[in-house]
Every structure is written in C-alpha cells, then in structure tokens.
SEVEX-711490 format. One record per residue (C-alpha): x, y, z; residue number from 0. Coordinates in Angstrom, 2 decimals. Layout:
% residues N
[[X; Y; Z]; NUM]
...
% end
This chain:
% residues 529
[[22.22; -21.87; -28.48]; 0]
[[21.65; -25.24; -28.77]; 1]
[[22.32; -27.19; -31.95]; 2]
[[21.43; -31.26; -32.95]; 3]
[[23.28; -33.21; -35.28]; 4]
[[21.75; -35.79; -37.70]; 5]
[[23.62; -37.80; -40.30]; 6]
[[24.09; -41.54; -40.73]; 7]
[[27.99; -41.33; -40.77]; 8]
[[29.02; -41.40; -36.82]; 9]
[[32.62; -40.11; -37.69]; 10]
[[31.15; -37.39; -39.66]; 11]
[[28.29; -36.54; -36.65]; 12]
[[31.51; -36.22; -33.88]; 13]
[[34.12; -34.37; -36.40]; 14]
[[31.46; -31.45; -36.89]; 15]
[[30.63; -31.85; -33.16]; 16]
[[34.23; -31.20; -32.29]; 17]
[[34.19; -28.28; -34.94]; 18]
[[31.43; -26.25; -33.29]; 19]
[[32.77; -26.69; -29.88]; 20]
[[36.40; -25.15; -31.45]; 21]
[[34.34; -22.07; -32.64]; 22]
[[34.08; -18.98; -30.38]; 23]
[[30.35; -18.81; -31.29]; 24]
[[27.35; -19.47; -28.07]; 25]
[[26.56; -22.97; -29.23]; 26]
[[26.29; -26.07; -27.93]; 27]
[[25.60; -29.46; -29.60]; 28]
[[23.05; -31.17; -27.05]; 29]
[[22.07; -33.96; -29.42]; 30]
[[23.43; -36.15; -32.29]; 31]
[[20.93; -38.59; -34.12]; 32]
[[21.72; -41.56; -36.96]; 33]
[[18.25; -40.73; -38.49]; 34]
[[14.69; -38.52; -38.89]; 35]
[[13.49; -40.76; -36.58]; 36]
[[15.58; -40.66; -33.63]; 37]
[[15.69; -37.12; -34.59]; 38]
[[12.08; -36.61; -34.50]; 39]
[[12.25; -38.46; -30.86]; 40]
[[14.62; -36.23; -29.46]; 41]
[[13.36; -32.83; -30.58]; 42]
[[10.70; -32.38; -28.08]; 43]
[[13.20; -32.95; -24.97]; 44]
[[16.39; -30.97; -26.12]; 45]
[[14.70; -28.07; -27.89]; 46]
[[17.34; -27.19; -30.27]; 47]
[[17.63; -23.97; -32.17]; 48]
[[19.67; -25.36; -34.67]; 49]
[[19.55; -28.59; -36.73]; 50]
[[22.14; -30.09; -38.87]; 51]
[[20.64; -32.66; -41.50]; 52]
[[22.15; -34.96; -43.78]; 53]
[[19.81; -35.27; -47.34]; 54]
[[20.00; -39.01; -47.57]; 55]
[[19.24; -40.84; -44.46]; 56]
[[17.57; -44.45; -43.79]; 57]
[[13.45; -44.36; -42.84]; 58]
[[12.90; -40.70; -42.20]; 59]
[[15.46; -38.51; -44.93]; 60]
[[16.49; -35.10; -44.36]; 61]
[[14.01; -33.39; -46.64]; 62]
[[11.19; -34.98; -44.50]; 63]
[[12.81; -34.17; -41.60]; 64]
[[12.84; -30.06; -42.29]; 65]
[[9.29; -30.61; -43.53]; 66]
[[8.01; -32.10; -40.31]; 67]
[[10.52; -29.55; -38.18]; 68]
[[8.70; -26.32; -40.55]; 69]
[[5.45; -27.50; -39.34]; 70]
[[6.04; -28.57; -35.79]; 71]
[[8.84; -26.86; -34.60]; 72]
[[8.76; -23.13; -37.25]; 73]
[[11.38; -21.17; -34.92]; 74]
[[14.03; -24.36; -35.24]; 75]
[[16.23; -23.36; -38.22]; 76]
[[17.59; -26.39; -40.70]; 77]
[[20.75; -26.41; -42.07]; 78]
[[20.84; -28.78; -44.86]; 79]
[[24.78; -30.95; -45.49]; 80]
[[24.47; -32.75; -48.75]; 81]
[[26.90; -34.07; -51.65]; 82]
[[27.94; -32.74; -55.04]; 83]
[[25.02; -34.79; -56.95]; 84]
[[22.23; -33.90; -53.99]; 85]
[[22.18; -30.10; -55.57]; 86]
[[18.20; -30.69; -56.58]; 87]
[[17.65; -32.16; -53.37]; 88]
[[19.04; -29.17; -51.21]; 89]
[[17.24; -26.64; -53.68]; 90]
[[13.87; -28.91; -52.62]; 91]
[[15.00; -28.52; -48.93]; 92]
[[15.38; -24.47; -49.11]; 93]
[[11.46; -24.45; -50.75]; 94]
[[10.79; -26.50; -47.72]; 95]
[[12.19; -24.15; -45.11]; 96]
[[16.12; -25.15; -44.62]; 97]
[[17.87; -22.04; -44.47]; 98]
[[20.80; -23.41; -46.10]; 99]
[[22.94; -25.79; -47.28]; 100]
[[26.90; -26.67; -46.71]; 101]
[[28.57; -29.36; -49.10]; 102]
[[29.89; -32.63; -46.76]; 103]
[[32.06; -32.53; -44.99]; 104]
[[31.28; -29.00; -44.13]; 105]
[[34.55; -26.58; -43.72]; 106]
[[35.16; -25.02; -40.65]; 107]
[[35.16; -21.63; -42.34]; 108]
[[31.33; -21.80; -44.10]; 109]
[[30.23; -23.52; -40.89]; 110]
[[31.24; -20.58; -38.47]; 111]
[[29.75; -18.13; -40.80]; 112]
[[26.57; -19.73; -41.30]; 113]
[[26.42; -20.27; -37.41]; 114]
[[27.09; -16.58; -36.84]; 115]
[[24.90; -15.48; -39.21]; 116]
[[21.81; -17.66; -37.35]; 117]
[[23.15; -15.87; -34.40]; 118]
[[22.71; -12.28; -35.43]; 119]
[[19.56; -13.19; -36.78]; 120]
[[18.48; -14.76; -33.21]; 121]
[[19.68; -11.69; -31.05]; 122]
[[17.87; -9.16; -33.43]; 123]
[[14.52; -11.63; -33.09]; 124]
[[15.12; -11.72; -29.38]; 125]
[[16.08; -8.06; -29.10]; 126]
[[12.62; -7.90; -31.31]; 127]
[[10.52; -9.80; -29.20]; 128]
[[11.35; -7.74; -26.13]; 129]
[[10.78; -4.62; -27.29]; 130]
[[7.24; -5.70; -28.47]; 131]
[[7.15; -7.75; -24.94]; 132]
[[7.77; -4.33; -23.06]; 133]
[[5.49; -2.13; -25.47]; 134]
[[2.52; -4.20; -25.03]; 135]
[[3.35; -4.33; -21.53]; 136]
[[3.36; -0.73; -21.27]; 137]
[[0.24; -0.04; -23.31]; 138]
[[-1.39; -2.90; -21.24]; 139]
[[-0.53; -0.78; -17.90]; 140]
[[-1.30; 2.59; -19.95]; 141]
[[-4.61; 1.27; -20.76]; 142]
[[-5.63; 0.00; -17.18]; 143]
[[-4.83; 3.31; -15.74]; 144]
[[-6.50; 4.73; -17.92]; 145]
[[-9.37; 3.00; -17.02]; 146]
[[-8.82; 3.40; -13.64]; 147]
[[-8.69; 7.05; -13.79]; 148]
[[-12.10; 7.17; -15.90]; 149]
[[-13.96; 4.75; -13.11]; 150]
[[-12.34; 6.86; -10.34]; 151]
[[-13.84; 9.70; -11.66]; 152]
[[-17.73; 8.34; -12.23]; 153]
[[-16.75; 7.55; -8.59]; 154]
[[-16.84; 11.45; -7.20]; 155]
[[-19.25; 12.28; -10.23]; 156]
[[-16.69; 14.45; -11.79]; 157]
[[-17.76; 16.20; -14.94]; 158]
[[-20.75; 13.48; -16.30]; 159]
[[-23.99; 15.52; -17.45]; 160]
[[-25.63; 12.30; -18.46]; 161]
[[-25.62; 8.89; -19.47]; 162]
[[-24.97; 8.79; -22.31]; 163]
[[-21.57; 10.78; -22.14]; 164]
[[-20.55; 8.12; -19.82]; 165]
[[-21.45; 5.02; -22.10]; 166]
[[-19.50; 7.36; -25.06]; 167]
[[-16.22; 7.45; -23.07]; 168]
[[-16.41; 4.14; -21.34]; 169]
[[-16.56; 2.42; -25.30]; 170]
[[-13.27; 4.92; -26.01]; 171]
[[-11.11; 2.67; -23.34]; 172]
[[-12.59; -0.82; -24.19]; 173]
[[-15.19; -0.77; -21.58]; 174]
[[-19.07; -1.69; -21.92]; 175]
[[-21.58; 0.38; -19.37]; 176]
[[-24.78; -0.93; -21.03]; 177]
[[-26.69; -1.60; -17.80]; 178]
[[-28.74; 1.14; -16.50]; 179]
[[-28.21; 0.21; -12.55]; 180]
[[-25.06; -1.11; -11.01]; 181]
[[-24.44; -2.21; -7.25]; 182]
[[-20.86; -0.73; -6.16]; 183]
[[-19.30; -2.93; -3.69]; 184]
[[-15.62; -2.26; -1.94]; 185]
[[-13.59; -4.98; -0.65]; 186]
[[-10.40; -3.63; 1.49]; 187]
[[-7.85; -5.81; 2.51]; 188]
[[-6.96; -6.95; 6.13]; 189]
[[-4.21; -6.90; 8.19]; 190]
[[-2.76; -3.68; 6.32]; 191]
[[0.10; -3.38; 9.16]; 192]
[[1.19; -7.07; 9.02]; 193]
[[0.94; -7.06; 5.02]; 194]
[[3.70; -3.52; 5.16]; 195]
[[5.91; -5.46; 6.99]; 196]
[[5.89; -8.91; 4.88]; 197]
[[5.94; -7.61; 1.07]; 198]
[[7.95; -4.78; -0.60]; 199]
[[5.63; -2.65; -2.89]; 200]
[[6.67; -4.49; -5.83]; 201]
[[5.41; -7.63; -4.16]; 202]
[[2.16; -5.90; -2.78]; 203]
[[1.56; -4.16; -6.03]; 204]
[[1.71; -7.56; -7.67]; 205]
[[-0.93; -9.52; -5.28]; 206]
[[-3.14; -6.48; -5.79]; 207]
[[-2.73; -7.05; -9.44]; 208]
[[-3.84; -10.76; -8.97]; 209]
[[-6.89; -9.60; -7.00]; 210]
[[-8.18; -7.66; -9.37]; 211]
[[-7.66; -10.12; -11.88]; 212]
[[-9.15; -12.85; -9.96]; 213]
[[-12.36; -10.16; -9.58]; 214]
[[-12.43; -9.37; -13.26]; 215]
[[-12.62; -13.15; -13.91]; 216]
[[-15.46; -14.06; -11.60]; 217]
[[-17.15; -10.96; -12.66]; 218]
[[-16.68; -11.44; -16.66]; 219]
[[-15.36; -7.73; -17.68]; 220]
[[-13.12; -4.82; -16.29]; 221]
[[-15.46; -2.70; -14.06]; 222]
[[-12.72; -3.49; -11.69]; 223]
[[-10.48; -0.86; -9.96]; 224]
[[-8.24; 0.37; -6.70]; 225]
[[-9.29; 3.74; -5.49]; 226]
[[-6.92; 5.93; -3.57]; 227]
[[-7.28; 4.19; -0.64]; 228]
[[-6.15; 1.04; -2.25]; 229]
[[-9.60; -0.53; -1.71]; 230]
[[-11.10; -3.02; -4.66]; 231]
[[-14.04; -1.57; -6.44]; 232]
[[-16.14; -3.82; -8.29]; 233]
[[-19.43; -2.97; -10.24]; 234]
[[-22.29; -5.65; -10.44]; 235]
[[-24.79; -5.38; -13.36]; 236]
[[-28.52; -5.65; -13.28]; 237]
[[-30.64; -7.83; -12.95]; 238]
[[-28.27; -8.97; -10.48]; 239]
[[-30.09; -9.50; -6.53]; 240]
[[-28.75; -8.51; -3.68]; 241]
[[-28.24; -11.98; -2.82]; 242]
[[-26.13; -12.63; -6.19]; 243]
[[-23.97; -9.66; -5.14]; 244]
[[-23.32; -11.44; -2.05]; 245]
[[-22.52; -14.76; -3.20]; 246]
[[-20.29; -13.61; -6.15]; 247]
[[-18.50; -11.40; -3.38]; 248]
[[-18.31; -14.62; -1.31]; 249]
[[-16.63; -16.30; -4.37]; 250]
[[-13.89; -13.24; -5.05]; 251]
[[-13.35; -13.32; -1.73]; 252]
[[-12.75; -17.01; -0.92]; 253]
[[-10.32; -17.10; -4.24]; 254]
[[-8.39; -14.33; -3.16]; 255]
[[-8.00; -15.85; 0.36]; 256]
[[-7.06; -19.57; -1.30]; 257]
[[-4.77; -18.47; -4.05]; 258]
[[-3.00; -15.29; -2.39]; 259]
[[-3.30; -15.62; 1.25]; 260]
[[-5.36; -12.14; 1.86]; 261]
[[-8.59; -11.85; 3.95]; 262]
[[-10.58; -9.00; 3.48]; 263]
[[-14.05; -7.43; 3.92]; 264]
[[-16.52; -6.45; 1.13]; 265]
[[-19.02; -3.68; 1.63]; 266]
[[-22.02; -3.68; -0.76]; 267]
[[-24.25; -0.88; -1.91]; 268]
[[-27.86; -1.16; -2.96]; 269]
[[-28.65; -0.84; -6.57]; 270]
[[-28.33; 2.92; -8.14]; 271]
[[-28.09; 4.48; -11.69]; 272]
[[-25.25; 4.84; -14.00]; 273]
[[-25.34; 8.49; -13.71]; 274]
[[-25.25; 8.42; -9.85]; 275]
[[-23.16; 5.21; -9.41]; 276]
[[-20.90; 7.44; -6.94]; 277]
[[-23.91; 7.33; -4.66]; 278]
[[-23.43; 3.64; -4.11]; 279]
[[-19.82; 4.37; -3.96]; 280]
[[-20.19; 6.64; -1.22]; 281]
[[-22.91; 4.10; 0.67]; 282]
[[-20.66; 0.74; 0.35]; 283]
[[-17.79; 2.90; 1.69]; 284]
[[-19.53; 4.17; 4.80]; 285]
[[-20.51; 0.60; 5.26]; 286]
[[-16.99; -0.47; 5.30]; 287]
[[-16.41; 1.68; 8.48]; 288]
[[-18.75; -1.13; 10.34]; 289]
[[-16.15; -3.60; 10.37]; 290]
[[-14.24; -1.29; 12.96]; 291]
[[-17.37; -2.96; 15.43]; 292]
[[-17.53; -6.50; 14.12]; 293]
[[-14.62; -9.20; 15.54]; 294]
[[-13.70; -11.06; 11.99]; 295]
[[-13.76; -10.15; 8.15]; 296]
[[-17.50; -9.24; 7.27]; 297]
[[-19.39; -9.05; 4.16]; 298]
[[-21.97; -5.98; 4.40]; 299]
[[-25.13; -4.97; 2.89]; 300]
[[-26.95; -1.57; 3.45]; 301]
[[-29.93; -4.19; 5.52]; 302]
[[-27.22; -4.65; 7.97]; 303]
[[-27.27; -0.87; 8.95]; 304]
[[-30.83; -0.68; 8.65]; 305]
[[-31.42; -0.81; 12.76]; 306]
[[-28.12; 1.65; 12.87]; 307]
[[-30.26; 4.83; 13.53]; 308]
[[-27.82; 6.33; 16.38]; 309]
[[-26.15; 9.37; 14.96]; 310]
[[-25.34; 11.64; 18.25]; 311]
[[-21.83; 10.59; 19.30]; 312]
[[-21.55; 13.31; 21.74]; 313]
[[-22.03; 11.26; 24.91]; 314]
[[-18.95; 8.80; 24.34]; 315]
[[-16.73; 11.74; 22.94]; 316]
[[-17.69; 13.14; 26.54]; 317]
[[-16.67; 9.89; 28.18]; 318]
[[-13.30; 9.87; 25.82]; 319]
[[-12.32; 13.47; 27.04]; 320]
[[-13.25; 12.23; 30.39]; 321]
[[-10.91; 8.92; 30.16]; 322]
[[-7.46; 11.55; 30.14]; 323]
[[-8.32; 12.42; 33.96]; 324]
[[-7.12; 8.57; 35.19]; 325]
[[-4.18; 7.59; 36.97]; 326]
[[-4.00; 4.75; 36.95]; 327]
[[-2.62; 2.61; 33.99]; 328]
[[-4.79; -0.54; 34.65]; 329]
[[-7.60; 1.71; 35.16]; 330]
[[-7.05; 3.13; 31.96]; 331]
[[-6.89; 0.50; 29.92]; 332]
[[-9.87; -1.38; 31.63]; 333]
[[-11.96; 2.21; 30.98]; 334]
[[-11.14; 2.28; 27.65]; 335]
[[-11.85; -1.36; 26.74]; 336]
[[-15.38; -0.75; 28.73]; 337]
[[-16.03; 2.60; 26.45]; 338]
[[-15.26; 0.61; 23.14]; 339]
[[-17.83; -2.00; 24.26]; 340]
[[-20.01; 0.42; 25.13]; 341]
[[-19.59; 1.86; 21.71]; 342]
[[-20.49; -1.39; 19.70]; 343]
[[-23.69; -1.54; 21.57]; 344]
[[-24.77; 1.91; 20.75]; 345]
[[-26.31; 0.97; 17.27]; 346]
[[-24.31; 4.00; 16.16]; 347]
[[-25.14; 4.50; 11.99]; 348]
[[-21.55; 4.18; 9.78]; 349]
[[-20.73; 7.99; 9.66]; 350]
[[-21.10; 7.84; 13.52]; 351]
[[-18.79; 4.82; 13.71]; 352]
[[-16.23; 6.88; 11.33]; 353]
[[-16.56; 10.20; 13.73]; 354]
[[-15.72; 7.90; 16.73]; 355]
[[-13.21; 5.85; 15.26]; 356]
[[-11.00; 9.57; 14.14]; 357]
[[-11.58; 10.92; 18.04]; 358]
[[-10.04; 7.64; 19.26]; 359]
[[-7.07; 7.53; 16.86]; 360]
[[-6.57; 10.92; 17.91]; 361]
[[-6.85; 10.64; 21.72]; 362]
[[-4.72; 7.18; 21.47]; 363]
[[-2.04; 8.60; 19.44]; 364]
[[-1.77; 11.44; 22.36]; 365]
[[-1.35; 8.91; 25.11]; 366]
[[0.89; 6.88; 23.63]; 367]
[[3.23; 9.46; 22.29]; 368]
[[2.39; 11.30; 26.28]; 369]
[[3.70; 7.80; 27.65]; 370]
[[6.58; 6.86; 25.55]; 371]
[[8.36; 10.43; 24.96]; 372]
[[10.43; 10.58; 28.25]; 373]
[[11.45; 6.82; 29.12]; 374]
[[13.66; 7.34; 32.18]; 375]
[[16.73; 6.82; 29.90]; 376]
[[16.92; 7.39; 26.33]; 377]
[[18.61; 4.17; 25.98]; 378]
[[15.44; 2.51; 27.52]; 379]
[[13.08; 3.57; 25.07]; 380]
[[13.23; 0.75; 23.08]; 381]
[[11.68; -1.29; 26.03]; 382]
[[8.71; 1.08; 26.21]; 383]
[[7.89; 2.00; 22.66]; 384]
[[6.97; -0.09; 19.77]; 385]
[[8.43; 2.12; 16.11]; 386]
[[5.19; 0.61; 14.32]; 387]
[[2.71; 2.02; 17.07]; 388]
[[1.58; 4.85; 15.17]; 389]
[[0.68; 2.72; 11.64]; 390]
[[-0.65; 0.16; 14.16]; 391]
[[-3.43; 1.93; 15.20]; 392]
[[-3.95; 3.94; 11.84]; 393]
[[-4.07; 0.71; 9.69]; 394]
[[-5.75; -1.10; 12.38]; 395]
[[-9.19; -3.56; 11.28]; 396]
[[-11.47; -2.86; 14.64]; 397]
[[-11.80; -0.27; 17.43]; 398]
[[-10.06; -2.77; 19.58]; 399]
[[-7.35; -3.03; 17.41]; 400]
[[-6.56; 0.73; 17.53]; 401]
[[-6.51; 0.18; 21.41]; 402]
[[-3.91; -2.89; 20.95]; 403]
[[-0.97; -0.44; 21.03]; 404]
[[-1.52; 1.46; 24.03]; 405]
[[-2.22; -1.50; 26.65]; 406]
[[0.80; -3.14; 25.82]; 407]
[[2.84; -0.15; 26.23]; 408]
[[0.84; 0.47; 29.35]; 409]
[[1.89; -3.46; 30.59]; 410]
[[5.41; -2.52; 29.68]; 411]
[[5.30; 0.67; 31.57]; 412]
[[3.55; -1.16; 34.55]; 413]
[[5.83; -3.71; 34.59]; 414]
[[9.11; -1.13; 34.62]; 415]
[[7.28; 0.90; 37.36]; 416]
[[7.77; 4.02; 34.91]; 417]
[[4.15; 5.25; 34.58]; 418]
[[3.82; 8.10; 37.14]; 419]
[[6.78; 8.98; 36.44]; 420]
[[6.80; 9.68; 32.57]; 421]
[[3.90; 11.76; 33.91]; 422]
[[5.83; 13.31; 36.41]; 423]
[[8.31; 13.88; 34.36]; 424]
[[6.42; 15.62; 31.50]; 425]
[[5.02; 17.81; 33.52]; 426]
[[8.49; 19.05; 34.95]; 427]
[[9.95; 18.98; 31.68]; 428]
[[6.55; 21.72; 30.97]; 429]
[[7.61; 24.05; 34.14]; 430]
[[11.07; 23.89; 33.06]; 431]
[[10.42; 25.26; 29.45]; 432]
[[7.90; 27.76; 30.87]; 433]
[[10.44; 29.51; 33.30]; 434]
[[13.06; 29.29; 30.65]; 435]
[[11.08; 31.08; 27.86]; 436]
[[7.90; 33.21; 29.77]; 437]
[[9.28; 36.41; 27.86]; 438]
[[8.27; 34.72; 24.13]; 439]
[[4.89; 34.38; 22.82]; 440]
[[4.12; 30.98; 24.89]; 441]
[[0.54; 29.27; 24.76]; 442]
[[-1.28; 26.31; 25.50]; 443]
[[-0.44; 24.93; 22.30]; 444]
[[3.05; 25.70; 22.07]; 445]
[[3.89; 24.46; 25.32]; 446]
[[2.27; 21.13; 24.80]; 447]
[[4.10; 20.56; 21.56]; 448]
[[7.14; 20.96; 23.14]; 449]
[[6.55; 18.25; 25.50]; 450]
[[4.76; 16.29; 22.49]; 451]
[[1.14; 15.79; 23.76]; 452]
[[-2.48; 17.22; 22.56]; 453]
[[-3.27; 20.56; 24.14]; 454]
[[-6.25; 19.29; 25.45]; 455]
[[-4.91; 16.33; 27.32]; 456]
[[-1.90; 18.36; 28.39]; 457]
[[-4.21; 20.89; 30.20]; 458]
[[-6.01; 18.16; 32.28]; 459]
[[-2.80; 16.35; 33.04]; 460]
[[-0.93; 19.77; 34.04]; 461]
[[-3.96; 20.56; 36.45]; 462]
[[-4.01; 17.49; 37.73]; 463]
[[-0.29; 17.53; 38.65]; 464]
[[0.18; 21.31; 39.71]; 465]
[[-3.70; 22.40; 40.82]; 466]
[[-3.17; 25.45; 38.31]; 467]
[[-4.12; 25.43; 35.07]; 468]
[[-0.93; 26.32; 32.44]; 469]
[[-2.21; 29.82; 31.75]; 470]
[[-2.55; 30.53; 35.56]; 471]
[[1.03; 29.13; 35.99]; 472]
[[1.94; 30.94; 33.22]; 473]
[[0.89; 33.89; 34.45]; 474]
[[2.25; 33.56; 37.78]; 475]
[[5.95; 33.20; 36.73]; 476]
[[5.66; 36.41; 34.41]; 477]
[[4.47; 38.46; 37.75]; 478]
[[6.87; 36.81; 39.84]; 479]
[[9.49; 38.30; 37.27]; 480]
[[7.91; 41.44; 36.66]; 481]
[[8.03; 42.23; 40.20]; 482]
[[12.13; 41.88; 40.72]; 483]
[[12.64; 44.19; 37.58]; 484]
[[10.36; 46.64; 39.07]; 485]
[[12.24; 46.69; 42.65]; 486]
[[15.57; 46.02; 40.99]; 487]
[[15.68; 48.01; 37.68]; 488]
[[14.32; 51.79; 36.29]; 489]
[[12.93; 50.32; 33.63]; 490]
[[9.73; 51.87; 32.45]; 491]
[[6.33; 50.01; 32.83]; 492]
[[6.09; 49.02; 28.93]; 493]
[[9.61; 47.86; 29.18]; 494]
[[8.69; 45.69; 32.16]; 495]
[[6.02; 44.68; 29.77]; 496]
[[7.98; 43.57; 27.22]; 497]
[[10.66; 42.08; 29.57]; 498]
[[8.07; 39.43; 30.70]; 499]
[[6.39; 38.98; 27.60]; 500]
[[3.48; 41.14; 27.24]; 501]
[[3.43; 43.42; 24.40]; 502]
[[0.23; 45.69; 25.65]; 503]
[[1.37; 47.86; 28.50]; 504]
[[-1.75; 48.24; 29.61]; 505]
[[-3.14; 44.47; 29.71]; 506]
[[0.20; 43.78; 31.69]; 507]
[[-0.87; 46.63; 34.34]; 508]
[[-4.28; 45.41; 34.65]; 509]
[[-2.98; 41.49; 35.09]; 510]
[[-0.39; 42.73; 37.36]; 511]
[[-3.12; 44.86; 39.36]; 512]
[[-4.86; 41.85; 39.77]; 513]
[[-2.27; 39.57; 40.81]; 514]
[[-0.91; 41.50; 43.41]; 515]
[[-4.10; 44.03; 44.33]; 516]
[[-1.85; 46.98; 43.05]; 517]
[[-0.22; 49.06; 40.14]; 518]
[[3.70; 48.63; 38.74]; 519]
[[4.64; 52.07; 39.85]; 520]
[[2.41; 51.65; 43.28]; 521]
[[4.30; 48.43; 43.52]; 522]
[[8.20; 49.95; 42.84]; 523]
[[6.55; 53.24; 44.92]; 524]
[[6.11; 50.54; 47.90]; 525]
[[8.68; 48.15; 47.52]; 526]
[[11.22; 51.80; 47.68]; 527]
[[10.39; 52.49; 51.26]; 528]
% end
C-alpha cells in the first residue's frame, strides 16, 4: 500500500519514512510534501492509500487538506499528526473524515498499530469487493443464460400458446417484446476451422461475447442470442423495412470485422408475428445455406431465393455416385469441380442445397479415408493425410472449400505415385479379410468397415478391381472351402454349412447346387469314386 507524508518539517518527514520502512508491513512511502498545496499536486499522480499529514502548515493546512481529500479521493485514508495543543483541531479533523490522529512525533508502536489496522480493513474491503464483483458477474452470466434459453425456446415454439404468454415471461427476465412482428436474422462466423486453430475455447467465447455486445448496442435491445450451432441470432422490431434491416446488419457485420477481425454471413427472414417467430428463424437458417454456393461472405434476404425453385436433387446425387467409378485422380478432381459448378447453376432451393452439401460431405469423407488409410508405409501417412481434414470438410463455408482437402490429398498422392497403389492395397486387404473370416457373419457393410470405406463406394471399387461383387467373391470362397470339407471329412451337410458361415443348411445346399450343379451329398459321392 502507498503512503504520502505531508509535513513542513523535513527532518520529521524523513524520520517517519525511515520508521515505516523498518516495519514488516506492506506499506511504501511513495511521496512527501511540505504543505497541502504540494500534496494536492502529487495526489493524482502517486495515488496513495494513506496520507499522514500535519495540522499546522503554510498555504493549505492539514484540516483543509483532509477535507479536500475526503471529497475528491474518498477511498484515501487520512491520519493527522498533531501537537499536544492541537487537540481541538484533531477532533475537527476526525469529523472531516480523518480516521485517527497521532501526537507528534509518533511512536513506532502507535504508528505500526494504526497502519496494521488500516491494512486489515483494506484487505477486508478488497475481499468484499472481489466477492461482490464475482457475485455480480455470476448474476449477469446467469441472466444471460436464462435469456438465451428463453429466446431459444421461442425459436423452437415450445410451450407458448399465445402472444401474451411470451410477453409475460419475457418481462420477468428483463426482456421487452412489445412488437407485433419481428424480423429474424442469423449471423454465421466465417472460417470456423481457422478460428479453432487460432484461438483457445476461452478466447473464442470472449470474442463471441464481444460480438454479441456489438449487436446489442446496434439494435439497442437484448433480443440477441447464440443458438446451439453458435450462430448469432438477432431479432429486429417493427416497423423496420427489409432495407433498414439490411443496413443494420451491414453495420453490425462491419463493426464486428473492424473491432474483432471476424467475418460473417447473415441471412434475414421476412417479417413474422411474435407467436410464429420460430418460422422466421427456420427461414433464415435455410437461407444461410445459400452461402455454400457463393464465393464470398453475403447478406441474404428472402428475395434472393425467389427464383430458386428447383427441389429435385436426384440428377446431381446420381452423378455424385458415378464419380466413385473414376480411376484417374486428375479426372476425379476435375469432375468434382465441374459437378459443383453445375450445382451452382441449377437454381436449387436452400433446402436442396442443404441436401446436396450433406451428401457431398459424406462422399468426400469416404474418398479421403479410402485414399489416406493405406499409405505405402505407416511413417509416410503424414505426407498424405492432413490431421484436420475432417474438420475442414465439416466446417467449410462453401462447396468448393469442402472439396479442397481431397484435392490437396490427390495432388500429394499423384506426386508420390500412390493413387492406384492405394486402391489396389485396399482391395488386397479386403480379399485377405474375407478369406480369413469367411466362416463368420460377414456382409458388405462389415467388410467395408474393415477397410474404412462406405459400403457404396467399396462395392463399386471392389467390382471394378476384381470383376465380381463382394457377395459373389465371399460365396466363391465359401463354396471352395465347403468342397474341401466334403472331400476330406465325414462332416454332415449341416456341419459343413456351419463351418463355412451358413446357419441354414437348406439355404447352404441351394447355394452349393447353384455353384457346382449338384447337391452337397452328390458332390461327396462323386469325389469319392
């Protein structure tokens, strides 16, 4: 704690300073003055916690100094140094805010006892202030959580039968929802993958809170919250037009970019009644999917989707499946890029874009896994696979950004001459797995899972490489093994069926007859001739 000594006797000033420095207390003398005028000049700069001042001084005396300090700096503690004949002055000083007085020259023990008392009181005040601050912060945080939960519940339209119900509950938590209609806007932060790499969770939460504050200040109300996908949802009160809402959204986005260095895209719903505000939220959320086919951050309104009427995605979904049949990596990459360009020009509705994006993600994840899982040697995997590839695909802002990790992998594999090798190694791995486990409950899905591929892609690749379907090859292995058992053992037909993976002996006999042209028993009899 900082101490200032004010006395017109230089020797006394230095004596008190030396006395305080010998005490085992956290006090430091940061300034000394010869009168009240000089003390007031120093006060603002050195910010003392305690002032020890004489009563009788030229220009501004101790009483006047205590009076000024108690008014301008109420947290500063003042101690009067008085002579034996100044007792009446000391009593007046106590009334002005001085905490105590000491007879000059003060004794070491008296001064130490008084400073120790001040330190204890200061510590208690500091603890109390800290507890109060923490309490207020908890209240503030809880209030924000309560408001967020309430606004989220409105968006999903849970438990609200009429407008009056919403308004009553909003008033209880300090929200004012007095408009008949609202416009819902949703801001989605761009470059989510980069943000996760750049900031810790605590840092990101602080940035989100700062962005929320910017929105609140711009809208001049607290009808803003983050939904479950960490998108900032903002409610605009009537009588704002769509154009005015766009202007406010531009202001919010620009301020967030300027102060926080964060970019974002915003979707704006048409006006909707308070009771149906959840519908506006759904519309804005769907509109936001149009960002996937735009090349830069956008502000999207309902009018931007007026000409998008195509809901039939089957053509492009079929084309996406056909892309799995391509062998050449350069061709695959080019075809995928052309496919995305075709999607962009197909006037798809927001719902259709969402379906296509989801299917593309699934396809890209399957392709990436199948290409990177079987690098020539384990130590080389780092060369081929980006550890964040899955997150980059999931968090991409556009369809082209979803494609980027796969294109980069293909480029590295081509450079190392590994593309065809990896596909061949994958099929070899699956053949070994089938031959080793043919007598268990195998199917297309379990075999595809073993080689880390989707069943659809694995089925296409397997037939392209072997000329047979997965089930045809599995049946062939089982039948060849059953022929050996019939020739070399006395096992019953049902036992042979169980040994090669069939729980139904009748079904096994039918399959065996189709494969060999005779029943299991006839085959055994013929082989023993």
